[in-house]
C-alpha positions in Angstrom: 159.6 110.1 53.5 163.2 109.1 53.8 165.6 111.4 55.4 166.8 114.4 53.4 163.7 114.6 51.3 161.1 117.3 51.0 157.7 115.9 51.9 155.5 118.3 49.9 153.9 116.5 47.1 153.5 119.8 45.1 157.2 120.6 45.3 158.1 117.0 44.4 155.7 116.9 41.4 156.7 120.3 40.1 160.3 119.4 40.4 159.8 116.1 38.5 158.2 118.1 35.7 160.6 121.1 35.6 164.0 119.4 36.1 164.1 117.9 32.5 163.2 121.2 31.0 166.0 122.9 33.0 168.4 120.3 31.6 167.1 120.8 28.1 167.7 124.6 28.5 171.2 123.8 29.7 171.9 121.7 26.6 170.4 124.4 24.4 172.7 127.0 26.0 175.8 124.9 25.4 174.9 124.0 21.8 174.0 127.6 20.7 176.8 129.2 22.7 179.0 130.2 19.7 176.0 131.9 18.0 174.1 133.4 20.9 174.6 134.4 24.5 175.6 131.4 26.6 178.1 128.7 26.0 179.7 125.8 27.7 180.2 127.5 31.1 176.7 128.9 31.4 175.1 125.6 30.1 177.2 123.6 32.5 176.1 125.8 35.4 172.5 125.3 34.4 172.9 121.5 34.1 174.7 121.4 37.5 172.0 123.4 39.2 169.3 121.1 37.9 171.1 118.3 39.8 171.3 120.5 42.9 167.5 121.0 42.7 167.1 117.3 42.4 169.2 116.9 45.6 167.3 119.5 47.5 164.0 118.0 46.7 164.6 114.3 46.7 167.6 114.1 49.1 171.3 113.5 48.8 171.2 109.7 48.8 168.7 109.7 45.9 170.9 112.2 43.9 174.0 110.1 44.6 172.1 107.0 43.5 171.1 108.6 40.2 174.5 110.1 39.6 177.3 108.1 41.3 180.6 109.7 42.1 182.4 107.5 39.6 180.1 108.8 36.8 180.8 112.4 37.8 184.6 111.7 37.7 184.2 110.1 34.2 182.3 113.2 33.0 184.9 115.5 34.4 187.6 113.5 32.6 185.6 113.3 29.4 185.0 117.1 29.3 188.7 117.8 29.8 189.6 115.2 27.2 187.3 116.8 24.6 188.6 120.3 25.3 192.3 119.5 25.3 191.9 116.9 22.5 190.6 119.5 20.1 193.5 121.8 20.9 196.1 119.0 20.7 194.6 117.8 17.3 195.0 121.4 16.0 198.7 121.3 17.1 199.2 117.9 15.6 198.1 119.1 12.2 200.4 122.2 12.3 198.2 124.8 13.9 198.2 126.6 17.2 196.4 125.3 20.3 192.7 125.7 19.7 193.2 127.4 16.3 190.1 125.5 15.1 190.8 125.4 11.4 193.6 122.9 11.0 191.6 119.6 11.5 191.8 117.6 8.3 188.1 117.4 7.5 186.5 117.6 4.1 184.7 120.8 5.0 185.4 124.5 4.5 187.5 126.2 7.1 184.6 128.2 8.7 182.6 124.9 9.1 185.6 123.2 10.7 186.0 126.1 13.0 182.3 126.0 14.0 182.4 122.3 14.6 185.6 122.6 16.7 184.1 125.4 18.8 181.0 123.4 19.4 183.1 120.4 20.6 185.1 122.7 22.9 181.8 124.2 24.3 180.5 120.7 24.9 183.7 119.8 26.7 183.5 122.9 28.9 179.8 122.3 29.7 180.4 118.7 30.8 183.4 119.7 33.0 181.6 122.6 34.6 178.5 120.6 35.3 180.5 117.8 36.8 182.6 120.1 39.0 179.5 121.9 40.3 177.8 118.6 41.2 180.9 117.2 42.9 181.5 120.3 44.9 177.9 120.4 46.0 177.9 116.7 47.0 181.1 117.2 49.0 179.9 120.4 50.7 176.5 119.2 51.9 175.5 116.7 54.6 172.4 114.6 54.1 170.4 116.5 56.7 171.4 119.8 55.0 170.4 118.6 51.5 167.0 120.2 51.7 166.1 123.8 52.2 162.5 123.5 53.4 160.5 120.6 54.7 157.0 121.6 53.7 
């Protein structure tokens, strides 16, 4: 195995199976955040930790190959743009920052509010995920990128 990888076939196989489900749960947590426990921050943390698991199991170089630094920076910017864009659009149409009901959409006010909140939660989730991944990538060396070498 290449450096920074866990050699146990069991751990690698289970991780290949479970990481997509962790990511789906993170997306679920973001999407249903306004109606149930969770939200953008919690979902972003779940998504970010799924990439940390990928890094621990498959090595830092493989994780950086799958998710390059440039893509992380694009996601960080996109999340901030979504969050601030919703707030600025509200202000542009005469409301307060993140008032959620001033967007000129052909929907009732409560549906505009729910849609705006969903967009803000998605922006928060993308930003939190990106920051967690970037901080982890910067704080770990390749030889430290795995916890066990079973």
